[in-house]
C-alpha positions as CSV (number, residue, x, y, z in Angstrom):
1,M,93.8,129.4,136.3
2,K,94.5,129.2,140.1
3,R,96.2,131.8,142.0
4,S,97.0,132.3,145.7
5,P,99.4,135.5,146.7
6,L,101.7,134.9,149.3
7,V,103.6,137.6,151.3
8,A,106.8,135.8,151.3
9,A,109.4,135.5,148.4
10,I,110.0,131.9,147.2
11,V,113.0,130.3,149.0
12,L,114.4,129.2,145.6
13,A,114.9,132.9,144.6
14,L,117.4,133.2,147.2
15,L,119.4,130.0,146.5
16,W,119.9,130.3,142.7
17,G,121.8,133.3,141.3
18,A,122.4,132.7,137.6
19,P,123.2,135.9,135.6
20,A,119.8,137.5,133.9
21,L,120.0,137.2,130.3
22,A,117.3,139.7,129.9
23,Q,117.8,143.3,128.7
24,D,116.5,146.3,130.7
25,V,115.2,149.0,128.4
26,Q,116.1,152.4,129.3
27,G,114.3,155.6,128.2
28,L,116.1,157.9,125.7
29,R,114.6,161.4,124.9
30,I,114.8,162.9,121.3
31,G,117.7,165.4,121.4
32,A,119.5,163.7,124.3
33,S,122.8,161.8,124.4
34,V,123.9,159.2,126.7
35,N,127.4,157.3,127.5
36,G,127.1,153.7,128.3
37,A,129.1,150.6,127.9
38,L,128.5,147.1,126.7
39,T,129.7,144.6,129.3
40,D,129.2,140.9,130.5
41,D,126.0,142.2,132.3
42,D,124.3,143.1,129.1
43,A,122.0,141.2,126.9
44,T,123.6,139.0,124.3
45,A,121.9,137.9,121.0
46,T,122.8,134.4,120.2
47,G,122.7,132.2,117.1
48,D,124.6,132.6,113.7
49,D,124.8,136.5,114.3
50,E,126.0,136.8,118.2
51,Y,126.4,140.3,119.4
52,R,126.1,142.4,122.8
53,Y,123.7,145.2,122.9
54,D,121.9,147.8,124.9
55,D,118.2,148.8,124.1
56,Y,116.7,152.4,124.4
57,R,113.1,153.2,124.2
58,F,111.8,156.5,122.5
59,E,108.6,158.1,121.4
60,A,108.3,159.4,117.8
61,R,106.0,161.1,115.6
62,A,105.1,159.8,112.1
63,G,107.2,162.0,109.5
64,Q,109.8,162.9,112.1
65,R,113.4,163.1,110.7
66,L,115.3,161.3,113.1
67,E,119.2,160.5,113.4
68,A,121.1,158.2,116.0
69,V,124.8,158.3,116.1
70,L,126.7,155.7,118.0
71,R,130.5,156.2,118.7
72,S,133.0,153.6,120.3
73,D,136.7,153.4,120.3
74,A,136.4,149.8,121.8
75,F,134.1,148.1,119.2
76,D,132.7,148.3,115.6
77,A,129.5,150.1,116.4
78,Y,126.1,149.1,114.8
79,L,122.7,150.6,115.2
80,A,119.1,149.2,114.5
81,V,115.6,150.5,115.3
82,Y,112.6,148.5,116.0
83,A,108.8,149.2,116.6
84,E,108.3,148.2,120.3
85,G,107.3,144.6,120.4
86,S,108.8,143.7,116.9
87,D,112.0,141.6,116.0
88,D,111.9,143.0,112.7
89,A,114.5,146.0,112.2
90,L,112.9,149.0,110.4
91,A,116.4,150.4,109.5
92,E,120.1,149.5,110.5
93,D,123.5,151.0,110.0
94,D,127.2,149.8,110.4
95,D,129.4,152.4,109.2
96,G,127.3,155.4,108.1
97,L,129.0,158.1,110.0
98,G,131.9,157.8,107.5
99,E,134.4,158.0,110.5
100,D,136.0,154.6,110.8
101,T,133.5,152.1,112.4
102,D,131.1,154.5,114.1
103,S,127.4,154.5,113.1
104,R,124.9,156.8,112.0
105,L,121.2,155.7,111.6
106,R,118.8,157.9,109.8
107,F,115.1,157.0,110.2
108,I,111.6,158.4,109.5
109,P,108.9,156.5,111.3
110,E,105.7,156.0,109.3
111,T,103.6,155.9,112.3
112,T,103.4,157.7,115.6
113,G,104.3,155.4,118.5
114,V,107.1,153.7,120.7
115,Y,110.3,152.7,118.9
116,I,113.4,150.7,120.5
117,L,116.9,151.8,119.3
118,R,119.4,149.1,119.7
119,A,123.1,150.0,120.3
120,R,125.3,147.0,119.5
121,T,128.4,145.5,118.3
122,L,128.7,144.6,114.7
123,S,129.4,141.0,115.7
124,G,130.9,139.2,118.7
125,T,130.6,139.8,122.5
126,E,133.7,142.2,122.9
127,G,132.0,145.5,124.3
128,G,133.3,148.5,125.9
129,A,132.4,152.3,126.4
130,Y,130.3,154.2,123.8
131,S,128.4,157.3,123.3
132,L,125.0,157.7,121.9
133,S,122.9,160.4,120.5
134,L,119.4,160.7,119.3
135,R,118.3,164.0,117.4
136,E,115.6,165.4,115.0
137,R,117.0,166.6,111.8
138,P,115.8,169.8,110.4
139,A,113.1,169.8,107.7
140,L,114.5,169.6,104.2
141,P,114.7,173.0,102.2
142,R,112.5,173.0,99.0
143,A,114.3,171.2,96.2
144,P,116.1,173.0,93.7
145,R,115.2,173.3,90.2
146,P,116.7,170.4,88.4
147,S,119.1,170.9,85.4
148,G,117.9,169.9,81.9
149,I,119.2,166.8,79.9
150,R,118.8,166.1,76.3
151,L,117.9,162.7,74.7
152,G,121.3,161.2,73.5
153,A,123.4,163.5,75.9
154,E,125.7,162.4,78.7
155,Q,126.6,165.0,81.5
156,S,129.4,165.2,84.1
157,G,128.7,166.2,87.5
158,E,129.8,165.9,91.1
159,L,128.1,164.9,94.4
160,T,129.4,167.0,97.4
161,D,127.9,168.1,100.8
162,R,126.5,171.2,99.1
163,D,123.9,169.2,97.2
164,P,120.3,169.0,98.4
165,E,119.5,165.9,100.7
166,Q,117.1,163.3,100.2
167,E,114.6,162.2,102.7
168,D,116.7,159.2,103.5
169,G,119.7,161.0,103.9
170,G,121.7,160.8,100.4
171,R,122.8,163.8,98.6
172,Y,121.7,164.0,94.9
173,D,121.8,166.0,91.6
174,A,118.8,166.2,89.6
175,Y,118.1,166.5,85.9
176,S,114.7,166.8,84.1
177,F,113.6,165.5,80.6
178,R,110.4,165.5,78.6
179,A,108.7,162.2,77.5
180,A,105.9,161.0,75.3
181,A,103.4,158.3,76.7
182,G,104.9,155.0,76.1
183,Q,108.3,156.4,75.2
184,R,111.2,154.2,76.4
185,F,114.5,155.5,77.6
186,I,118.1,154.2,78.8
187,V,119.2,156.1,81.8
188,T,122.8,155.5,83.1
189,L,124.8,156.7,86.0
190,K,128.5,155.8,86.1
191,S,131.0,156.6,88.8
192,E,134.4,155.3,90.2
193,A,134.2,157.5,93.3
194,F,130.9,155.6,94.8
195,D,128.2,153.1,94.1
196,P,125.8,154.9,91.9
197,L,121.9,154.7,92.4
198,V,119.8,156.2,89.7
199,R,116.2,157.1,90.4
200,V,113.5,158.2,87.9
201,G,110.3,159.8,89.0
202,R,107.9,163.0,88.7
203,M,107.3,166.0,90.9
204,N,104.1,166.2,92.8
205,G,104.6,169.9,94.2
206,P,107.7,169.8,96.3
207,D,107.7,166.0,96.6
208,F,109.6,163.6,94.4
209,V,107.5,160.5,93.6
210,E,109.7,157.7,92.5
211,L,108.6,155.5,89.8
212,A,111.6,153.4,88.9
213,Q,115.2,152.9,90.1
214,N,118.4,150.8,89.4
215,D,121.7,150.3,91.4
216,D,123.8,147.8,89.7
217,S,123.8,147.2,85.8
218,A,123.8,143.5,84.9
219,D,126.8,143.8,82.6
220,D,128.6,147.0,84.1
221,G,129.5,146.3,87.7
222,L,128.4,148.7,90.3
223,N,127.3,151.4,87.7
224,S,123.6,151.8,87.1
225,R,121.5,151.2,84.1
226,L,117.7,151.6,84.1
227,V,115.3,151.1,81.2
228,F,112.2,153.4,81.7
229,T,109.1,153.6,80.0
230,A,107.1,156.9,80.5
231,P,103.5,156.0,81.7
232,T,102.0,159.2,80.4
233,A,103.5,162.4,78.6
234,G,104.9,165.1,80.5
235,D,108.1,166.1,82.4
236,Y,110.2,163.6,84.4
237,V,113.1,164.0,86.8
238,I,116.6,161.9,87.2
239,R,118.1,161.8,90.4
240,A,121.7,161.0,90.6
241,T,122.8,159.6,94.0
242,A,124.9,157.1,95.8
243,L,123.5,153.7,97.3
244,E,125.1,154.6,100.5
245,D,126.6,158.1,101.5
246,G,129.0,159.0,98.9
247,S,130.6,161.9,96.8
248,G,132.6,162.3,94.0
249,R,132.4,162.6,90.0
250,Y,129.9,160.9,87.8
251,T,128.6,160.8,84.4
252,V,124.8,160.7,84.0
253,G,123.1,159.9,80.5
254,L,119.9,159.6,78.7
255,A,119.4,157.6,75.6
256,E,116.5,156.2,73.7
257,A,115.9,152.7,74.4
258,P,115.0,150.1,71.5
259,P,111.6,148.9,71.2
260,A,110.2,146.4,73.6
261,P,110.9,142.8,72.7
262,P,108.3,141.2,70.4
263,A,105.5,139.3,72.2
264,K,103.7,136.0,70.8
265,P,100.0,135.8,71.2
266,I,98.7,133.5,73.9
267,A,94.8,133.2,74.7
268,I,93.3,132.7,78.0
269,G,93.0,128.8,78.2
270,D,96.3,128.1,76.3
271,S,99.2,125.9,77.1
272,I,102.3,126.5,75.2
273,D,105.5,124.5,75.0
274,G,108.7,126.7,74.5
275,S,112.3,126.9,75.2
276,L,114.9,129.3,76.2
277,G,118.0,129.1,74.3
278,E,120.5,131.3,71.9
279,N,117.6,132.4,69.8
280,A,115.3,133.8,72.8
281,G,114.9,137.4,73.3
282,T,116.3,139.4,76.0
283,N,114.5,141.5,78.7
284,D,115.6,145.1,79.7
285,D,118.2,143.7,81.9
286,G,119.6,141.7,79.2
287,A,118.4,138.4,80.6
288,R,117.3,135.6,78.2
289,A,113.4,135.7,78.1
290,E,110.3,134.9,76.1
291,F,107.5,137.2,75.9
292,Y,103.6,136.6,75.3
293,R,100.8,139.1,74.9
294,F,97.0,138.6,76.0
295,T,94.1,140.7,76.3
296,A,91.9,140.9,79.6
297,T,88.9,142.7,80.9
298,A,88.8,144.8,84.0
299,G,88.2,142.6,87.2
300,Q,89.1,139.5,85.4
301,R,91.3,137.0,87.4
302,V,93.9,135.0,85.7
303,A,96.5,132.3,86.5
304,V,99.9,132.1,84.8
305,E,101.7,128.9,85.5
306,L,105.5,128.4,84.4
307,S,107.0,125.1,84.6
308,S,110.5,123.4,83.6
309,K,112.5,120.5,84.3
310,D,115.6,122.1,83.0
311,F,115.9,125.4,85.0
312,D,114.6,127.4,87.9
313,T,111.7,129.5,86.3
314,Y,110.6,132.9,86.9
315,L,107.5,134.9,85.9
316,A,106.8,138.6,85.4
317,L,103.2,140.2,84.6
318,R,103.3,143.8,83.0
319,K,101.0,146.2,81.6
320,A,101.7,146.5,77.8
321,S,101.0,150.2,77.9
322,D,103.8,151.3,80.1
323,N,105.9,148.1,80.9
324,S,104.8,148.5,84.6
325,V,105.1,145.3,86.6
326,V,102.0,143.9,87.9
327,A,103.2,140.7,89.6
328,E,106.3,138.7,89.9
329,D,107.0,135.3,91.1
330,D,109.6,132.7,91.5
331,D,108.4,129.5,93.1
332,G,104.8,130.3,93.9
333,A,103.6,127.0,92.2
334,G,104.4,125.2,95.3
335,S,107.0,122.7,96.0
336,G,110.1,122.7,93.6
337,T,111.0,125.7,91.3
338,D,108.0,126.5,89.1
339,S,106.2,129.8,89.1
340,R,102.6,130.6,89.5
341,I,100.9,134.2,89.4
342,A,97.3,134.5,90.1
343,Q,95.9,137.9,89.7
344,T,92.7,140.1,89.5
345,L,93.4,142.7,86.8
346,D,92.3,146.2,87.5
347,E,92.3,147.6,83.9
348,A,91.0,146.2,80.7
349,G,93.5,146.0,78.0
350,D,96.8,144.0,76.6
351,Y,99.2,142.5,79.3
352,I,102.6,140.9,78.8
353,I,104.0,137.7,80.6
354,E,107.6,137.6,80.6
355,A,108.9,134.0,81.0
356,R,112.5,133.4,82.0
357,A,115.0,131.6,84.2
358,F,115.7,132.8,87.7
359,S,119.3,132.9,86.8
360,G,120.1,134.8,83.8
361,D,122.0,132.1,82.0
362,G,119.2,129.3,82.3
363,E,118.1,127.5,79.4
364,G,115.9,124.7,78.3
365,K,112.5,123.5,77.5
366,F,109.3,125.1,79.5
367,T,105.6,125.0,79.5
368,L,103.6,127.9,79.9
369,K,99.7,128.0,81.0
370,L,97.2,131.0,81.0
371,S,93.9,130.2,82.5
372,E,90.9,132.1,84.0
373,V,90.5,131.7,87.7
374,A,86.8,130.8,88.4
375,P,85.3,132.8,91.5
376,P,85.8,130.5,94.5
377,P,82.5,128.6,95.9
378,P,80.9,130.2,99.0
379,P,82.5,128.8,102.0
380,A,80.7,126.0,104.2
381,P,79.2,127.1,107.6
382,A,81.3,126.1,110.6
383,S,80.1,126.0,114.3
384,F,82.1,126.5,117.4
385,G,82.7,123.2,119.1
386,A,82.0,121.1,116.1
387,T,84.6,118.9,114.2
388,V,84.4,118.9,110.4
389,E,85.7,115.9,108.3
390,G,86.7,116.7,104.8
391,E,89.2,115.9,102.0
392,I,91.5,118.1,99.7
393,T,91.1,117.1,96.2
394,P,92.5,118.4,92.8
395,E,88.8,119.5,92.3
396,D,89.0,122.0,95.2
397,P,89.7,125.8,94.4
398,Q,93.3,127.0,94.4
399,G,94.6,130.1,96.2
400,D,97.1,132.6,94.6
401,D,99.9,130.0,95.7
402,G,98.3,127.2,93.9
403,K,97.4,125.2,97.1
404,H,94.0,123.6,97.1
405,Y,91.9,124.4,99.8
406,D,88.4,124.1,101.4
407,A,86.9,127.2,103.3
408,Y,84.7,127.5,106.2
409,V,82.6,130.6,107.4
410,F,81.7,131.6,110.8
411,T,80.3,134.7,112.8
412,G,82.5,136.2,115.9
413,V,82.6,139.2,117.7
414,E,85.4,142.0,118.2
415,G,87.8,140.6,120.9
416,Q,86.9,137.0,120.7
417,R,89.5,134.6,120.9
418,V,89.2,131.8,118.1
419,Q,91.1,128.5,117.7
420,A,91.2,126.4,114.8
421,I,92.8,123.0,114.7
422,L,93.5,121.1,111.5
423,R,94.7,117.7,111.5
424,S,95.7,115.1,108.7
425,G,97.5,111.9,108.4
426,D,97.7,112.4,104.6
427,F,99.5,116.1,104.3
428,D,101.1,118.6,106.3
429,A,98.4,120.8,107.5
430,Y,98.2,124.6,107.0
431,L,95.6,127.1,108.2
432,E,94.7,130.7,107.3
433,I,92.0,133.0,108.5
434,G,90.6,136.1,107.0
435,S,87.7,138.5,106.8
436,A,84.7,137.1,104.6
437,E,84.3,140.6,103.0
438,G,85.7,141.2,99.5
439,D,88.7,139.2,98.2
440,F,90.0,136.7,100.6
441,E,93.2,138.2,102.3
442,S,95.0,136.3,105.1
443,L,95.1,137.7,108.5
444,A,96.8,135.0,110.3
445,S,98.4,131.6,109.5
446,D,99.7,128.5,110.9
447,D,101.8,125.6,109.7
448,D,102.8,123.4,113.0
449,G,101.4,125.4,115.9
450,L,99.9,122.1,117.3
451,A,103.4,120.9,118.2
452,E,102.2,117.5,117.2
453,G,103.9,116.5,114.0
454,T,102.6,118.5,111.2
455,D,99.2,119.4,112.3
456,S,98.2,123.1,112.7
457,R,96.6,125.2,115.5
458,L,95.9,128.8,114.7
459,N,94.9,131.1,117.5
460,F,93.4,134.5,116.5
461,T,91.7,137.5,118.3
462,L,89.1,138.9,116.0
463,P,89.6,142.5,115.4
464,A,86.0,143.3,114.5
465,S,82.5,141.7,114.8
466,G,81.6,139.9,111.6
467,D,81.8,136.8,109.4
468,Y,85.3,135.3,109.0
469,V,86.7,132.6,106.7
470,V,89.1,129.9,107.7
471,R,91.0,128.0,104.9
472,A,92.2,124.3,105.4
473,M,94.7,123.3,103.0
474,P,98.0,121.3,102.6
475,L,101.5,123.3,103.0
476,S,102.5,122.0,99.5
477,S,100.4,122.4,96.4
478,E,101.0,118.9,95.4
479,E,99.5,117.4,98.6
480,K,95.9,116.2,99.1
481,G,94.0,113.8,101.4
482,L,91.7,113.6,104.4
483,Y,91.5,115.9,107.2
484,S,89.4,116.9,110.4
485,L,88.9,120.8,111.3
486,E,87.9,121.9,114.8
487,L,86.7,125.5,115.7
488,V,87.1,126.6,119.2
489,D,85.4,129.4,120.9
490,R,88.0,130.7,123.6
491,G,86.0,133.6,124.7
492,P,87.4,137.1,125.5
493,E,90.9,137.6,126.6
494,P,91.0,137.0,130.5
495,K,91.7,140.0,132.8
496,P,95.1,140.0,134.6
497,G,95.1,139.2,138.1
498,S,97.0,141.5,140.8
499,I,100.3,140.7,142.5
500,L,101.9,143.3,145.3
501,V,105.6,144.2,145.0
502,G,107.2,141.6,147.6
503,A,104.6,138.9,147.2
504,T,104.4,135.6,145.6
505,A,101.5,134.2,143.6
506,R,101.2,130.3,143.1
507,G,99.2,129.2,140.1
508,G,99.0,126.6,137.4
509,L,99.0,126.8,133.6
510,S,96.1,124.9,132.0
511,K,94.5,124.4,128.7
512,T,92.0,127.1,129.2
513,D,94.5,130.0,129.9
514,A,95.4,132.5,127.6
515,L,97.8,131.8,124.6
516,T,100.7,133.7,123.0
517,D,101.1,133.8,119.3
518,E,103.5,131.0,119.5
519,G,100.8,129.0,121.3
520,A,102.2,129.1,124.7
521,Y,99.9,129.1,127.9
522,Y,100.2,132.1,130.2
523,D,98.7,133.8,133.3
524,A,98.8,137.5,133.4
525,Y,99.2,139.7,136.8
526,R,99.3,143.7,137.1
527,F,101.4,145.5,139.5
528,Q,102.3,149.2,140.4
529,A,105.8,150.4,140.4
530,K,107.6,153.9,140.7
531,K,109.9,155.5,138.3
532,D,113.5,154.2,138.8
533,E,112.4,151.3,141.1
534,K,114.6,148.3,140.7
535,L,112.5,145.2,140.7
536,R,113.2,141.4,140.5
537,I,110.8,139.1,138.9
538,T,111.3,135.3,139.3
539,M,109.3,132.3,138.1
540,V,109.9,128.7,139.0
541,S,108.2,125.5,138.0
542,N,109.1,122.0,138.0
543,A,106.4,121.4,135.3
544,F,107.7,123.3,132.4
545,D,110.3,125.7,131.0
546,A,109.3,129.0,133.0
547,V,109.4,132.4,131.0
548,V,108.6,136.0,132.3
549,D,107.5,138.6,129.9
550,L,106.8,142.2,131.1
551,G,104.9,144.8,129.4
552,E,103.1,148.1,130.1
553,E,99.3,148.1,131.2
554,G,97.3,148.9,128.0
555,E,94.8,147.5,125.4
556,D,97.5,145.6,123.7
557,F,100.2,143.9,125.4
558,T,103.6,145.0,124.1
559,S,106.8,143.3,125.6
560,I,109.4,145.7,127.2
561,A,111.6,142.9,128.7
562,S,111.6,139.2,129.2
563,D,113.6,136.4,130.4
564,D,113.7,132.5,130.1
565,D,116.6,130.9,132.0
566,G,118.0,133.8,134.0
567,L,117.6,131.9,137.4
568,S,118.6,128.4,136.0
569,D,118.2,125.9,133.1
570,T,114.3,126.3,133.3
571,H,113.6,128.9,135.8
572,A,113.2,132.8,135.0
573,K,114.8,135.7,136.7
574,L,114.3,139.3,135.3
575,D,116.2,142.5,137.0
576,W,114.2,145.6,135.7
577,T,114.0,149.3,136.4
578,A,110.7,150.8,135.8
579,P,111.0,153.7,133.4
580,E,108.1,155.7,134.6
581,D,105.5,155.6,137.4
582,G,102.6,153.4,136.5
583,W,100.9,149.9,136.2
584,Y,102.9,147.0,134.4
585,V,101.8,143.4,133.5
586,V,104.0,140.4,133.8
587,R,103.1,137.3,132.0
588,A,103.9,134.0,133.6
589,R,104.2,131.7,130.9
590,A,105.6,128.5,129.4
591,F,108.4,128.7,127.1
592,G,106.7,126.2,124.4
593,P,103.3,125.2,123.2
594,N,101.1,122.7,125.2
595,E,103.2,123.2,128.5
596,T,101.1,123.2,131.6
597,G,101.4,122.8,135.6
598,A,102.3,124.6,138.6
599,Y,104.3,127.4,139.1
600,A,105.4,130.3,141.7
601,L,105.8,133.8,140.6
602,T,107.4,136.6,142.7
603,V,107.9,140.3,142.3
604,E,110.3,141.9,144.6
605,R,112.7,144.9,145.1
606,Q,116.2,144.0,144.0
607,P,118.5,143.4,147.1
């Protein structure tokens, strides 16, 4: 990377004035309210779900009971909350306030940290004025003693605002019953006033520990029907509640369930041909299924495979002792609609395989295989800077998803940036990396990251010193063929340079620069800003599509604002207001992978 800071702002930034597409993130304190408006100047999410939004940044503690309310007479309000830097919503709400189209979002953070509250339209870009509040809800009072319910009885009740509240915000009534180990029950909840949700669990002191739940019965509309097997003898609690905030009359019932469907014997190593038809049994949800029982030892690893040319297969593996689900799978056998479960069994004893169609009315012939999975062979050593040539064959070990793979081990240190490149002319390449300690668990993966056809490039920063395993494999379990694997040591993360407000840095992106998780090259610059200082960050390049990405200085970079084409089609402009005094980092990067070339980056005060 080459940098040469200049004092003057670039002339191009004065000539182009397209509206910025980035969103300034404003601070919001818990306990505060703000009045705002969604306008043409605000950010817009594009794609199939287009909407306009404002983002607010707040800090929260793990376990804090929070409630956000968004009201507007101008648009249908919608709220979402995200962990800072993530695009996956942790919780969302449309009309939870129960007042026309206003939103109420209740949220309990699992970890202490920084979160983003998004105030948005349900859909479309028509905005308008709104009010937004964020408060901490008081701690829940101790749950009242549940009422008793007898086996074979039905009881009527009513959900009201006077009932106790669950952690997630819904009101509930509680009923207790006693069960023997392995005893089977049918718990029903019916209501014409709300969408019922029935939960069964046990009390651990003041805390309700859920063991099973059901929303909609397969044959009774929105009403709930749950078949529950008690894992141990003791007292259990039924919670009668609504799927969403609701109130009104209901009927809860507790009945004895029929015995579990009979299971045919199957031994490890067997392959059985069967069929689903009118004479097949049914599972607890009424779906047509066949059941098979086998015995295993603790720590034994098995693979269950279900294939059919007549229907989309589905597998469930359960403990015979309490009918609890160990694993489920739809299309895990790779391409197509066949199913595969690979599982290390924690306990010795009997297990039940449920073989059925993904759709309840599927029927036809199938083949079920049960096999023991041998421990994988030790990975071959790999060296940085070397290229290994190999071949994926049917004799190679298989992962849980049925894909054959070759494994390589290397040693690295904490903070080291590692790049693996897998090329193949025979199959669509796929890479995984994980720790060499214990059972393999993927820490990162890549399909087409090299941006050259179907070859893979995986960039990963080692979280700790030690040995790591790279798995080279095809994307589909049916593919095989020749490949080459290259392991590159990219060294530690480069330290950011510095840029003054009012200055321009001219640099160039090259293949030795840092990489984003998406494989785009970037240079980083740190600068100091004061609270409420309004800054403009522009980036111009004739060599690649420019992007500016802004974050707070810290050990891990977390984006708080970014822009792609705010200045023109391929040049970036970000107007941003500093939320606090401090140091910030701007990444001058390319939009896509493998893009390099010269650029000019300017940080200046807004006119």
